[in-house]
MIDOSE-1310 file (N, C-alpha, C; in nm, 2 decimals, decimal comma, always signed):
residues 199
ldtg	+0,09/-0,12/+0,00/+0,00/+0,00/+0,00/+0,09/+0,12/+0,00; +0,08/+0,20/-0,11/+0,16/+0,32/-0,12/+0,07/+0,44/-0,10; +0,09/+0,51/+0,01/+0,01/+0,63/+0,03/+0,08/+0,76/-0,01; +0,20/+0,74/-0,06/+0,28/+0,85/-0,10/+0,35/+0,92/+0,02
qnpm	+0,33/+0,87/+0,14/+0,39/+0,93/+0,25/+0,50/+0,83/+0,30; +0,57/+0,88/+0,40/+0,67/+0,79/+0,46/+0,61/+0,67/+0,51; +0,65/+0,55/+0,47/+0,58/+0,42/+0,51/+0,60/+0,41/+0,66; +0,71/+0,46/+0,72/+0,73/+0,44/+0,86/+0,63/+0,52/+0,94
mdvd	+0,58/+0,63/+0,89/+0,48/+0,72/+0,95/+0,35/+0,64/+0,96; +0,31/+0,57/+0,85/+0,19/+0,50/+0,85/+0,19/+0,39/+0,95; +0,30/+0,32/+0,96/+0,32/+0,21/+1,06/+0,31/+0,27/+1,21; +0,38/+0,39/+1,22/+0,38/+0,45/+1,35/+0,24/+0,49/+1,39
mvaf	+0,16/+0,54/+1,29/+0,02/+0,58/+1,32/-0,06/+0,46/+1,36; -0,05/+0,35/+1,29/-0,13/+0,23/+1,33/-0,09/+0,19/+1,47; +0,04/+0,19/+1,50/+0,09/+0,14/+1,63/+0,03/+0,24/+1,74; +0,03/+0,37/+1,71/-0,02/+0,47/+1,80/-0,17/+0,44/+1,83
eqas	-0,24/+0,42/+1,72/-0,39/+0,40/+1,73/-0,42/+0,27/+1,82; -0,34/+0,17/+1,79/-0,36/+0,04/+1,87/-0,32/+0,06/+2,02; -0,21/+0,14/+2,04/-0,18/+0,16/+2,18/-0,28/+0,25/+2,25; -0,33/+0,35/+2,18/-0,44/+0,43/+2,24/-0,56/+0,35/+2,27
smva	-0,60/+0,26/+2,18/-0,71/+0,17/+2,21/-0,69/+0,08/+2,33; -0,57/+0,03/+2,34/-0,54/-0,06/+2,46/-0,54/+0,02/+2,59; -0,49/+0,14/+2,59/-0,50/+0,23/+2,71/-0,64/+0,26/+2,74; -0,72/+0,29/+2,64/-0,86/+0,32/+2,67/-0,93/+0,20/+2,73
vell	-0,91/+0,08/+2,68/-0,97/-0,04/+2,73/-0,92/-0,06/+2,88; -0,79/-0,04/+2,90/-0,74/-0,06/+3,04/-0,80/+0,04/+3,14; -0,82/+0,16/+3,09/-0,88/+0,26/+3,18/-1,03/+0,23/+3,21; -1,10/+0,18/+3,11/-1,24/+0,13/+3,14/-1,24/+0,01/+3,23
neqa	-1,15/-0,08/+3,22/-1,14/-0,19/+3,31/-1,11/-0,15/+3,45; -1,02/-0,05/+3,47/-0,99/+0,00/+3,60/-1,11/+0,07/+3,66; -1,18/+0,15/+3,58/-1,30/+0,22/+3,63/-1,40/+0,12/+3,67; -1,42/+0,01/+3,60/-1,52/-0,09/+3,63/-1,48/-0,16/+3,76
lwqr	-1,36/-0,19/+3,78/-1,31/-0,25/+3,90/-1,33/-0,16/+4,02; -1,30/-0,03/+4,00/-1,32/+0,06/+4,11/-1,47/+0,07/+4,15; -1,56/+0,08/+4,05/-1,70/+0,08/+4,08/-1,75/-0,04/+4,14; -1,70/-0,16/+4,10/-1,73/-0,28/+4,17/-1,69/-0,28/+4,31
eqki	-1,57/-0,24/+4,34/-1,52/-0,24/+4,48/-1,61/-0,14/+4,56; -1,64/-0,03/+4,50/-1,73/+0,07/+4,58/-1,86/+0,00/+4,61; -1,92/-0,07/+4,52/-2,05/-0,14/+4,55/-2,03/-0,24/+4,66; -1,92/-0,31/+4,66/-1,89/-0,41/+4,76/-1,87/-0,35/+4,90
reql	-1,81/-0,23/+4,90/-1,79/-0,16/+5,02/-1,92/-0,10/+5,08; -2,00/-0,05/+4,99/-2,13/+0,00/+5,02/-2,22/-0,11/+5,08; -2,22/-0,23/+5,02/-2,30/-0,34/+5,06/-2,25/-0,39/+5,20; -2,12/-0,39/+5,23/-2,07/-0,42/+5,36/-2,12/-0,33/+5,47
lddl	-2,12/-0,20/+5,44/-2,16/-0,10/+5,54/-2,32/-0,12/+5,56; -2,39/-0,13/+5,45/-2,53/-0,15/+5,46/-2,56/-0,28/+5,54; -2,49/-0,39/+5,52/-2,51/-0,51/+5,59/-2,48/-0,49/+5,74; -2,38/-0,41/+5,77/-2,34/-0,39/+5,91/-2,45/-0,31/+5,98
tmkr	-2,49/-0,20/+5,92/-2,59/-0,11/+5,99/-2,73/-0,17/+5,99; -2,76/-0,26/+5,90/-2,89/-0,32/+5,90/-2,89/-0,46/+5,97; -2,77/-0,50/+6,02/-2,75/-0,63/+6,08/-2,80/-0,74/+5,99; -2,76/-0,73/+5,86/-2,79/-0,84/+5,77/-2,67/-0,94/+5,76
ysde	-2,65/-1,01/+5,86/-2,54/-1,11/+5,85/-2,58/-1,21/+5,96; -2,54/-1,33/+5,94/-2,56/-1,44/+6,04/-2,43/-1,49/+6,10; -2,32/-1,46/+6,03/-2,19/-1,51/+6,08/-2,09/-1,39/+6,09; -2,07/-1,36/+6,22/-1,98/-1,24/+6,24/-1,84/-1,26/+6,19
kmii	-1,79/-1,38/+6,19/-1,66/-1,41/+6,13/-1,65/-1,38/+5,99; -1,76/-1,41/+5,91/-1,76/-1,39/+5,77/-1,76/-1,24/+5,74; -1,84/-1,16/+5,81/-1,85/-1,02/+5,79/-1,72/-0,95/+5,83; -1,65/-1,00/+5,93/-1,52/-0,95/+5,97/-1,42/-0,98/+5,86
qrgr	-1,43/-1,09/+5,80/-1,34/-1,13/+5,69/-1,36/-1,04/+5,57; -1,49/-1,01/+5,54/-1,52/-0,92/+5,43/-1,46/-0,79/+5,45; -1,47/-0,74/+5,58/-1,40/-0,61/+5,61/-1,25/-0,62/+5,59; -1,19/-0,72/+5,64/-1,05/-0,74/+5,63/-1,00/-0,74/+5,49
hlgi	-1,08/-0,80/+5,40/-1,05/-0,81/+5,26/-1,05/-0,67/+5,20; -1,13/-0,58/+5,26/-1,14/-0,44/+5,21/-1,05/-0,34/+5,28; -0,97/-0,40/+5,38/-0,88/-0,31/+5,45/-0,94/-0,25/+5,58; -1,05/-0,30/+5,62/-1,12/-0,25/+5,74/-1,11/-0,35/+5,85
dltg	-1,06/-0,31/+5,97/-1,06/-0,40/+6,08/-1,18/-0,38/+6,16; -1,28/-0,47/+6,15/-1,41/-0,46/+6,21/-1,41/-0,51/+6,35; -1,29/-0,56/+6,40/-1,28/-0,60/+6,54/-1,23/-0,49/+6,63; -1,18/-0,38/+6,56/-1,13/-0,27/+6,63/-1,23/-0,16/+6,65
kycl	-1,19/-0,04/+6,69/-1,27/+0,07/+6,72/-1,31/+0,14/+6,58; -1,43/+0,20/+6,58/-1,48/+0,27/+6,47/-1,59/+0,37/+6,51; -1,62/+0,46/+6,43/-1,73/+0,55/+6,45/-1,81/+0,56/+6,32; -1,94/+0,59/+6,33/-2,02/+0,61/+6,21/-2,06/+0,75/+6,21
fvld	-2,07/+0,80/+6,08/-2,11/+0,94/+6,06/-2,21/+0,95/+5,95; -2,29/+1,05/+5,95/-2,39/+1,08/+5,84/-2,37/+1,22/+5,80; -2,39/+1,25/+5,67/-2,39/+1,38/+5,62/-2,50/+1,39/+5,52; -2,58/+1,49/+5,52/-2,70/+1,50/+5,43/-2,74/+1,64/+5,42
adsf	-2,81/+1,67/+5,31/-2,87/+1,80/+5,28/-2,98/+1,83/+5,37; -2,99/+1,95/+5,42/-3,11/+1,99/+5,51/-3,23/+2,02/+5,42; -3,34/+1,97/+5,46/-3,47/+2,00/+5,39/-3,46/+1,99/+5,24; -3,40/+1,89/+5,19/-3,38/+1,87/+5,05/-3,51/+1,88/+4,97
eevl	-3,61/+1,81/+5,02/-3,74/+1,81/+4,95/-3,80/+1,95/+4,94; -3,79/+2,03/+5,05/-3,84/+2,16/+5,04/-3,77/+2,25/+4,94; -3,64/+2,23/+4,94/-3,56/+2,30/+4,84/-3,60/+2,27/+4,70; -3,63/+2,14/+4,67/-3,68/+2,10/+4,54/-3,81/+2,16/+4,51
ksdv	-3,90/+2,16/+4,61/-4,04/+2,21/+4,59/-4,03/+2,36/+4,57; -3,94/+2,43/+4,63/-3,93/+2,58/+4,62/-3,88/+2,62/+4,48; -3,84/+2,52/+4,40/-3,79/+2,54/+4,27/-3,65/+2,61/+4,26; -3,58/+2,62/+4,38/-3,45/+2,68/+4,38/-3,36/+2,61/+4,29
lgtd	-3,36/+2,47/+4,29/-3,28/+2,39/+4,21/-3,34/+2,37/+4,07; -3,47/+2,40/+4,06/-3,54/+2,37/+3,94/-3,58/+2,22/+3,94; -3,66/+2,19/+3,84/-3,71/+2,05/+3,83/-3,63/+1,96/+3,74; -3,51/+2,01/+3,70/-3,42/+1,93/+3,61/-3,36/+1,82/+3,69
earv	-3,41/+1,70/+3,66/-3,35/+1,58/+3,74/-3,20/+1,56/+3,71; -3,16/+1,59/+3,59/-3,02/+1,58/+3,56/-2,93/+1,67/+3,65; -2,98/+1,79/+3,68/-2,91/+1,88/+3,77/-2,91/+1,83/+3,91; -3,02/+1,78/+3,96/-3,03/+1,72/+4,09/-2,93/+1,60/+4,10
qkik	-2,93/+1,51/+4,00/-2,83/+1,40/+4,01/-2,69/+1,45/+4,00; -2,66/+1,55/+3,93/-2,53/+1,61/+3,92/-2,48/+1,66/+4,06; -2,57/+1,73/+4,13/-2,54/+1,78/+4,26/-2,51/+1,66/+4,36; -2,60/+1,56/+4,35/-2,58/+1,44/+4,44/-2,45/+1,38/+4,41
sqvq	-2,42/+1,36/+4,28/-2,29/+1,30/+4,25/-2,17/+1,38/+4,30; -2,18/+1,51/+4,29/-2,07/+1,60/+4,34/-2,05/+1,59/+4,49; -2,17/+1,58/+4,56/-2,16/+1,57/+4,71/-2,09/+1,44/+4,74; -2,14/+1,33/+4,69/-2,09/+1,20/+4,72/-1,95/+1,18/+4,68
qrvr	-1,91/+1,23/+4,56/-1,78/+1,22/+4,52/-1,68/+1,30/+4,61; -1,72/+1,42/+4,65/-1,64/+1,50/+4,74/-1,61/+1,43/+4,87; -1,71/+1,37/+4,93/-1,70/+1,30/+5,05/-1,60/+1,18/+5,03; -1,62/+1,10/+4,93/-1,54/+0,98/+4,90/-1,39/+1,03/+4,88
eafn	-1,37/+1,13/+4,80/-1,23/+1,18/+4,78/-1,17/+1,22/+4,91; -1,24/+1,29/+4,99/-1,19/+1,34/+5,12/-1,15/+1,22/+5,21; -1,23/+1,12/+5,22/-1,20/+1,01/+5,31/-1,10/+0,92/+5,25; -1,09/+0,91/+5,12/-0,99/+0,83/+5,06/-0,85/+0,89/+5,09
hfgr	-0,84/+1,02/+5,10/-0,71/+1,08/+5,13/-0,69/+1,11/+5,28; -0,79/+1,07/+5,36/-0,78/+1,09/+5,51/-0,68/+1,01/+5,58; -0,64/+0,90/+5,52/-0,54/+0,81/+5,59/-0,58/+0,71/+5,69; -0,71/+0,69/+5,70/-0,77/+0,59/+5,78/-0,87/+0,51/+5,70
psli	-0,88/+0,38/+5,72/-0,97/+0,30/+5,64/-1,12/+0,35/+5,67; -1,20/+0,35/+5,57/-1,34/+0,39/+5,58/-1,43/+0,32/+5,48; -1,55/+0,32/+5,51/-1,66/+0,27/+5,42/-1,76/+0,38/+5,40; -1,80/+0,41/+5,28/-1,89/+0,51/+5,25/-2,01/+0,45/+5,17
ldss	-2,13/+0,49/+5,22/-2,26/+0,44/+5,16/-2,34/+0,56/+5,11; -2,37/+0,57/+4,99/-2,45/+0,68/+4,94/-2,59/+0,67/+4,99; -2,65/+0,79/+5,02/-2,79/+0,79/+5,07/-2,85/+0,93/+5,04; -2,96/+0,93/+4,97/-3,03/+1,05/+4,94/-2,93/+1,15/+4,88
mgvt	-2,92/+1,26/+4,94/-2,83/+1,37/+4,90/-2,70/+1,37/+4,97; -2,67/+1,26/+5,05/-2,55/+1,26/+5,13/-2,49/+1,12/+5,14; -2,43/+1,09/+5,26/-2,36/+0,96/+5,28/-2,38/+0,92/+5,42; -2,36/+0,79/+5,44/-2,33/+0,73/+5,57/-2,19/+0,68/+5,56
glle	-2,11/+0,69/+5,67/-1,98/+0,64/+5,66/-1,94/+0,57/+5,79; -1,84/+0,48/+5,78/-1,78/+0,42/+5,89/-1,63/+0,45/+5,88; -1,57/+0,50/+5,99/-1,43/+0,53/+5,99/-1,36/+0,45/+6,10; -1,26/+0,38/+6,06/-1,18/+0,30/+6,16/-1,10/+0,40/+6,25
vrqd	-1,11/+0,38/+6,38/-1,05/+0,47/+6,48/-0,93/+0,40/+6,54; -0,82/+0,46/+6,52/-0,69/+0,40/+6,58/-0,64/+0,47/+6,70; -0,68/+0,60/+6,70/-0,64/+0,68/+6,82/-0,75/+0,79/+6,84; -0,75/+0,84/+6,96/-0,86/+0,93/+7,00/-0,87/+1,05/+6,91
sdvd	-0,76/+1,10/+6,86/-0,75/+1,22/+6,78/-0,82/+1,19/+6,64; -0,84/+1,07/+6,60/-0,90/+1,04/+6,47/-1,04/+1,09/+6,47; -1,12/+1,09/+6,58/-1,25/+1,14/+6,58/-1,25/+1,29/+6,56; -1,16/+1,36/+6,63/-1,15/+1,51/+6,61/-1,11/+1,54/+6,47
acva	-1,02/+1,47/+6,41/-0,98/+1,49/+6,27/-1,10/+1,47/+6,18; -1,18/+1,37/+6,21/-1,30/+1,33/+6,13/-1,40/+1,45/+6,13; -1,42/+1,50/+6,25/-1,51/+1,62/+6,27/-1,46/+1,74/+6,19; -1,33/+1,76/+6,19/-1,27/+1,88/+6,12/-1,28/+1,85/+5,97
lide	-1,26/+1,73/+5,92/-1,28/+1,70/+5,78/-1,42/+1,72/+5,73; -1,51/+1,67/+5,81/-1,66/+1,69/+5,77/-1,69/+1,84/+5,77; -1,65/+1,91/+5,87/-1,67/+2,06/+5,87/-1,62/+2,12/+5,74; -1,50/+2,08/+5,70/-1,44/+2,13/+5,58/-1,52/+2,09/+5,46
iige	-1,56/+1,97/+5,45/-1,65/+1,92/+5,34/-1,78/+2,00/+5,33; -1,84/+2,02/+5,45/-1,97/+2,10/+5,45/-1,94/+2,24/+5,40; -1,83/+2,30/+5,44/-1,80/+2,44/+5,38/-1,78/+2,44/+5,23; -1,71/+2,34/+5,18/-1,69/+2,33/+5,04/-1,82/+2,30/+4,96
lgkl	-1,91/+2,22/+5,02/-2,04/+2,19/+4,96/-2,13/+2,32/+4,95; -2,12/+2,40/+5,06/-2,20/+2,52/+5,06/-2,15/+2,62/+4,95; -2,02/+2,61/+4,92/-1,97/+2,70/+4,81/-2,02/+2,64/+4,67; -2,03/+2,51/+4,66/-2,07/+2,45/+4,53/-2,22/+2,49/+4,50
nasl	-2,30/+2,49/+4,60/-2,44/+2,52/+4,58/-2,50/+2,59/+4,70; -2,51/+2,72/+4,69/-2,55/+2,81/+4,80/-2,70/+2,78/+4,84; -2,78/+2,72/+4,76/-2,92/+2,70/+4,79/-2,94/+2,58/+4,89; -2,83/+2,50/+4,90/-2,84/+2,38/+4,99/-2,75/+2,40/+5,11
rfsa	-2,81/+2,36/+5,23/-2,73/+2,35/+5,35/-2,71/+2,21/+5,39; -2,60/+2,18/+5,44/-2,57/+2,04/+5,48/-2,54/+2,03/+5,63; -2,58/+1,92/+5,69/-2,55/+1,89/+5,83/-2,49/+1,75/+5,84; -2,42/+1,73/+5,95/-2,36/+1,60/+5,98/-2,37/+1,56/+6,12
gigr	-2,36/+1,44/+6,15/-2,35/+1,39/+6,29/-2,26/+1,27/+6,30; -2,20/+1,25/+6,41/-2,10/+1,14/+6,43/-2,15/+1,07/+6,56; -2,15/+0,94/+6,55/-2,19/+0,86/+6,67/-2,06/+0,84/+6,76; -2,09/+0,79/+6,87/-1,98/+0,76/+6,97/-1,89/+0,64/+6,91
vkqg	-1,77/+0,64/+6,95/-1,68/+0,53/+6,91/-1,73/+0,40/+6,96; -1,73/+0,30/+6,87/-1,78/+0,17/+6,91/-1,67/+0,06/+6,88; -1,69/-0,05/+6,94/-1,60/-0,16/+6,91/-1,69/-0,29/+6,90; -1,67/-0,36/+6,80/-1,75/-0,48/+6,77/-1,87/-0,45/+6,68
isha	-1,88/-0,54/+6,58/-1,98/-0,51/+6,47/-2,12/-0,51/+6,52; -2,15/-0,57/+6,63/-2,29/-0,57/+6,67/-2,34/-0,43/+6,71; -2,25/-0,33/+6,72/-2,29/-0,20/+6,76/-2,30/-0,10/+6,64; -2,28/-0,15/+6,52/-2,29/-0,06/+6,41/-2,42/+0,01/+6,39
degq	-2,53/-0,06/+6,41/-2,66/+0,00/+6,39/-2,68/+0,11/+6,50; -2,64/+0,09/+6,62/-2,64/+0,19/+6,72/-2,56/+0,31/+6,69; -2,44/+0,29/+6,63/-2,36/+0,40/+6,59/-2,42/+0,49/+6,49; -2,49/+0,42/+6,39/-2,56/+0,50/+6,29/-2,68/+0,58/+6,35
real	-2,76/+0,52/+6,44/-2,87/+0,59/+6,51/-2,81/+0,71/+6,58; -2,70/+0,69/+6,65/-2,64/+0,81/+6,72/-2,60/+0,92/+6,63; -2,54/+0,88/+6,52/-2,50/+0,98/+6,42/-2,62/+1,05/+6,36; -2,73/+0,98/+6,33/-2,85/+1,05/+6,28/-2,91/+1,14/+6,39
lamr	-2,91/+1,10/+6,51/-2,96/+1,18/+6,62/-2,88/+1,31/+6,63; -2,75/+1,29/+6,63/-2,65/+1,41/+6,64/-2,68/+1,50/+6,52; -2,70/+1,45/+6,40/-2,72/+1,54/+6,29/-2,85/+1,62/+6,31; -2,96/+1,55/+6,35/-3,09/+1,61/+6,37/-3,08/+1,71/+6,48
agrg	-3,01/+1,68/+6,58/-3,00/+1,78/+6,70/-2,92/+1,90/+6,65; -2,82/+1,88/+6,57/-2,74/+2,00/+6,51/-2,83/+2,08/+6,42; -2,92/+2,02/+6,34/-3,01/+2,10/+6,26/-3,10/+2,18/+6,34; -3,15/+2,12/+6,45/-3,24/+2,20/+6,53/-3,18/+2,32/+6,60
lsq	-3,05/+2,30/+6,64/-2,98/+2,41/+6,70/-2,94/+2,52/+6,61; -2,92/+2,48/+6,48/-2,87/+2,58/+6,38/-2,98/+2,66/+6,32; -3,11/+2,62/+6,34/-3,22/+2,68/+6,27/-3,28/+2,79/+6,36
């Protein structure tokens, strides 16, 4: 095949196109693996807080596989938009479902990124316009650092969308998987109490 160009350039172009395709496929595979791991992590946290397990050893092993020591100390936290339904009804966000989903995605992505860089193992479960999370606690200062990080996230979220306010709550430090549901209830109560105080 004579294209009138340098034959080496044609071969280089084909090689480049093939390499680009291989990189794109690899990136898609990595993204699919990451999404699958996120779903597994979400399911573990959901199973813990809903007490959907019959064998504690099995759920502890699931946590260990994901880098979470469920035999140690941890705390649960929740972060959610205040009066989200009222904000939607007031038409501040508009009725554009795509915009609402984009905001939800931004909120949940920001929380995930922050806790991925936090330096302590955690599980994050998407819920409504926010998240529920479990943070492994290795030292007392971890809880204070978690509170500071959540405050920082809430500040950033307020800048992203001024029409939404966010609140958070953190349950007391627990040890043993049988207390995860209690930790979530405490976090929800703390969040609701904080909303009542701030209004």
